[in-house]
C-alpha positions in Angstrom: 0.0 0.0 0.0 1.4 3.4 -1.0 1.5 6.5 1.1 -1.0 8.1 -1.2 -3.4 5.1 -0.7 -3.0 5.3 3.1 -3.8 8.9 3.0 -6.5 9.2 0.3 -7.8 5.6 0.1 -10.7 6.4 2.4 -12.1 8.8 -0.2 -12.2 6.2 -3.0 -15.6 5.6 -4.4 -16.8 2.0 -4.0 -18.5 0.4 -7.0 -17.6 3.4 -9.1 -18.5 1.4 -12.3 -22.2 1.5 -11.1 -21.9 5.3 -10.7 -20.6 5.5 -14.3 -23.4 3.3 -15.6 -25.9 5.4 -13.8 -24.5 8.5 -15.5 -24.8 6.8 -18.9 -28.4 5.9 -18.1 -29.2 9.5 -17.2 -27.5 10.7 -20.3 -29.6 8.3 -22.5 -32.7 9.6 -20.7 -31.7 13.2 -21.5 -30.9 12.3 -25.1 -34.4 10.7 -25.5 -36.5 13.3 -23.6 -34.5 16.6 -23.9 -31.9 16.1 -26.7 -31.2 19.8 -26.8 -29.9 19.8 -23.3 -26.9 17.7 -24.2 -25.5 20.7 -26.0 -24.9 22.3 -22.6 -23.2 19.3 -21.1 -20.4 18.6 -23.5 -16.7 19.2 -22.6 -16.4 22.6 -24.2 -13.2 24.3 -22.8 -14.1 27.6 -24.4 -17.5 27.6 -22.7 -15.8 26.6 -19.4 -13.6 29.6 -19.5 -16.7 31.7 -20.0 -18.4 30.6 -16.8 -19.9 27.2 -17.7 -17.7 25.3 -15.3 -20.3 22.5 -14.8 -19.1 21.1 -18.2 -16.0 19.8 -16.4 -18.2 17.2 -14.9 -21.4 16.9 -17.0 -19.6 15.6 -20.0 -19.5 12.2 -18.3 -23.3 12.1 -18.8 -22.7 12.1 -22.6 -23.3 8.4 -23.3 -21.5 6.3 -26.0 -23.4 6.4 -29.3 -25.7 3.4 -29.9 -28.7 3.0 -32.1 -30.3 -0.1 -30.5 -31.8 -0.4 -27.0 -30.7 -4.1 -26.7 -27.1 -3.3 -27.5 -27.2 -0.3 -25.2 -28.2 -2.5 -22.3 -25.7 -5.1 -23.3 -22.9 -2.5 -23.5 -23.8 -1.1 -20.1 -23.8 -4.6 -18.5 -20.5 -5.5 -20.3 -18.6 -2.5 -19.0 -20.1 -2.8 -15.6 -18.8 -6.4 -15.4 -15.4 -5.4 -16.6 -15.2 -2.5 -14.1 -16.3 -4.4 -11.1 -13.9 -7.2 -11.8 -11.0 -4.8 -12.1 -12.1 -3.1 -8.8 -12.1 -6.4 -7.0 -8.7 -7.3 -8.4 -6.8 -4.1 -8.2 -8.6 -2.7 -5.2 -11.1 0.3 -5.0 -8.4 2.9 -4.6 -6.3 1.9 -7.6 -9.3 1.4 -9.9 -10.6 4.9 -8.9 -7.2 6.4 -9.7 -7.2 4.7 -13.1 -10.7 5.8 -14.1 -10.5 9.3 -12.7 -7.1 10.0 -14.1 -8.5 9.0 -17.6 -11.2 11.6 -17.1 -8.7 14.2 -15.8 -6.4 13.6 -18.8 -9.4 14.0 -21.1 -10.2 17.4 -19.6 -6.6 18.5 -19.9 -6.5 17.3 -23.5 -9.6 19.4 -24.4 -7.9 22.5 -23.1 -4.6 21.7 -24.9 -6.6 21.2 -28.1 -8.3 24.6 -27.6 -4.9 26.2 -27.3 -3.7 24.4 -30.4 -6.7 25.6 -32.4 -6.4 29.2 -31.2 -2.7 29.3 -32.3 -2.8 27.3 -35.5 -6.4 27.2 -36.8 -7.6 30.8 -36.6 -8.9 30.6 -40.2 -10.9 27.5 -39.5 -12.4 29.1 -36.4 -13.4 32.1 -38.5 -15.1 29.9 -41.1 -17.3 28.4 -38.4 -18.5 31.9 -37.4 -16.4 32.3 -34.2 -14.9 30.4 -31.3 -18.1 29.6 -29.6 -19.6 27.6 -32.5 -16.3 26.1 -33.4 -15.5 24.7 -30.0 -19.1 23.5 -29.6 -18.5 21.3 -32.6 -15.1 20.2 -31.5 -16.3 19.3 -28.0 -18.2 16.4 -29.5 -14.9 14.6 -30.0 -14.5 14.3 -26.3 -16.8 11.6 -24.9 -16.8 8.6 -22.6 -16.2 6.3 -25.6 -12.4 6.2 -25.0 -12.9 6.0 -21.3 -14.8 2.7 -21.8 -12.1 1.6 -24.2 -9.5 2.2 -21.6 -11.5 0.0 -19.2 -11.6 -2.8 -21.7 -7.9 -2.5 -22.5 -7.0 -2.7 -18.9 -9.2 -5.8 -18.5 -7.5 -7.4 -21.5 -4.0 -6.6 -20.1 -5.0 -8.0 -16.6 -6.9 -11.1 -17.8 -5.4 -11.9 -21.2 -6.5 -15.6 -21.1 -10.2 -15.0 -20.2 -12.4 -16.2 -23.0 -15.6 -14.4 -24.1 -18.1 -15.2 -26.8 -18.2 -12.7 -29.6 -21.8 -12.1 -30.7 -22.7 -14.9 -28.2 -21.3 -17.5 -30.6 -17.6 -17.1 -31.4 -15.3 -18.0 -28.5 -12.3 -15.6 -28.4 -9.7 -14.7 -25.8 -9.8 -11.2 -24.4 -6.1 -10.6 -25.4 -7.0 -11.2 -29.0 -9.8 -8.7 -28.8 -7.4 -6.3 -27.0 -4.9 -6.6 -29.8 -7.6 -6.0 -32.5 -8.9 -3.0 -30.7 -5.4 -1.7 -30.2 -4.7 -2.0 -33.9 -8.0 -0.2 -34.8 -7.1 2.6 -32.4 -3.7 3.1 -33.9 -5.2 3.1 -37.4 -7.8 5.5 -36.2 -5.2 7.8 -34.7 -3.2 7.9 -37.9 -6.1 8.5 -40.2 -8.0 10.7 -37.9 -8.0 14.5 -37.8 -6.1 16.5 -35.2 -9.2 16.8 -33.0 -9.6 13.1 -32.9 -6.0 12.6 -32.1 -6.1 14.9 -29.2 -9.2 13.1 -27.8 -7.8 9.6 -28.3 -4.4 10.4 -26.8 -5.8 12.2 -23.8 -8.5 9.7 -23.0 -6.2 6.6 -23.3 -3.2 8.1 -21.5 -4.2 6.5 -18.3 -3.9 3.1 -19.9 -0.6 3.9 -21.4 0.8 5.0 -18.0 -0.8 1.8 -16.5 0.8 -0.4 -19.0 4.2 1.2 -18.8 4.3 0.9 -15.0 2.6 -2.4 -14.4 3.1 -4.6 -17.5 5.5 -7.0 -15.6 3.1 -8.1 -13.0 -0.5 -7.4 -14.0 -1.4 -10.6 -15.8 -3.8 -12.7 -13.7 -5.9 -15.8 -14.4 -9.3 -16.2 -12.9 -7.9 -18.8 -10.5 -5.3 -16.3 -9.3 -8.0 -13.8 -8.6 -10.1 -16.3 -6.7 -7.1 -17.2 -4.6 -6.3 -13.6 -3.8 -9.9 -12.9 -2.8 -9.9 -16.0 -0.5 -6.6 -14.9 1.0 -7.9 -11.5 1.8 -11.0 -12.8 3.4 -9.0 -15.3 5.5 -6.6 -12.5 6.7 -9.5 -10.3 7.5 -11.3 -13.0 9.5 -8.1 -14.1 11.4 -6.7 -10.7 12.2 -7.0 -9.7 15.8 -6.4 -6.0 15.2 -9.2 -3.5 15.7 -9.4 0.2 15.0 -11.7 1.2 17.8 -12.0 0.3 21.5 -14.1 1.7 24.3 -12.0 2.9 27.2 -14.9 1.9 29.7 -16.3 -1.5 28.5 -13.5 -2.5 26.2 -15.8 -3.4 23.3 -14.5 -3.0 19.7 -16.1 -2.9 16.3 -15.4 -6.7 16.1 -17.8 -7.2 18.9 -20.6 -5.3 17.3 -20.2 -3.8 13.8 -23.1 -1.4 14.5 -21.3 0.3 17.4 -20.2 3.9 17.0 -17.1 5.2 18.6 -16.1 8.8 19.4 -13.2 10.5 21.2 -14.0 12.7 24.1 -12.8 16.3 23.8 -13.0 16.8 27.6 -10.7 14.0 28.5 -7.0 14.6 28.7 -5.4 12.1 26.3 -6.8 10.0 23.4 -9.7 8.2 25.0 -12.3 6.7 22.8 -15.8 5.6 23.9 -18.7 3.6 22.5 -22.0 5.3 22.0 -23.3 4.0 25.3 -20.5 5.5 27.4 -19.6 8.6 25.5 -21.8 10.8 27.7 -21.8 8.8 30.9 -18.1 8.2 31.6 -15.9 9.9 34.1 -13.7 12.5 32.4 -10.0 11.7 32.6 -7.9 14.5 34.1 -4.2 14.6 34.8 
C-alpha cells in the first residue's frame, strides 16, 4: 500500500462502475427526452472559461453512441462487469485512480486542443463563425467512448487468457480482442484529424501509463483472482487488530459492527468511547 493510498484511500468511491453506468443511463434519458440539453453538457473548454464550469463534470453524462436499445443495455452490463472485476482485483483505490485519471487527462486534453486551435487554426475558427460555435462542434470529439475503451484494454491486459463469446457465438480470448482494438485505435489515430488525435491520446493516456508501469506483474488468471480474494477474506477473518476500542467497557467494532465510537474532547489524552459510554463516563484529568 502506497503512502497516497493510506492517506486518500478512504475517499475512494466504491462500486464506481455502477456510478458511471448510472451517469450513462441518465445521459440516455436526457438524449431521449431533452436532446437539446446535451449541447450544454459537453466538454467545451471555451465555454468553461466563460463561466460554464459544470461542463468539467457533466460531459461524463454524454453516453457512447448506440442505435439499438438491446445493444445499449448489453454494453452497459458489459462495461459494468469489466469494471467491477477490475475493482475487485486491483482494489477500489487503484481502480478509482485509473478511471478518474483518464477523465482528468481528457479534460486537460480538451484545453490543450483549444490552445492548439487558437494558435494554428484561426482561419478555421473564423469559417465556423467564431470560437463559440467552433468549439461547440469540437467538444463532441471528447466523450466517454475512449474511457470505456481504456477499461476494456485494462481488463485485457490484466486477464489476457479469459475467454468471451463474440456475438454470443464465437469463442475468443480477451487478449486477441485487445490486440484487435489496439490496432484499430492506432489506425484511427493515424487516419483521424487533429481533434480526434487529441481526444484519443488524452483519454487513453491512463492506460498507457498503467501499461508502462505495471506490465511486468498485472497478468492474472481467474484462479489467481479467486485465490487472492480468498486470502484477503481469510486474513480479515483471522486478524486480531481493531481500529476502535471503548475505554470503559473494552468493546470493539469486532464485537458489534453497529457500534459507533467517538473521542471525548473533555478527557486529557486520546480516550475513545462507544455510544453507550460517550456521555456517561468519568472524564480523565491529569
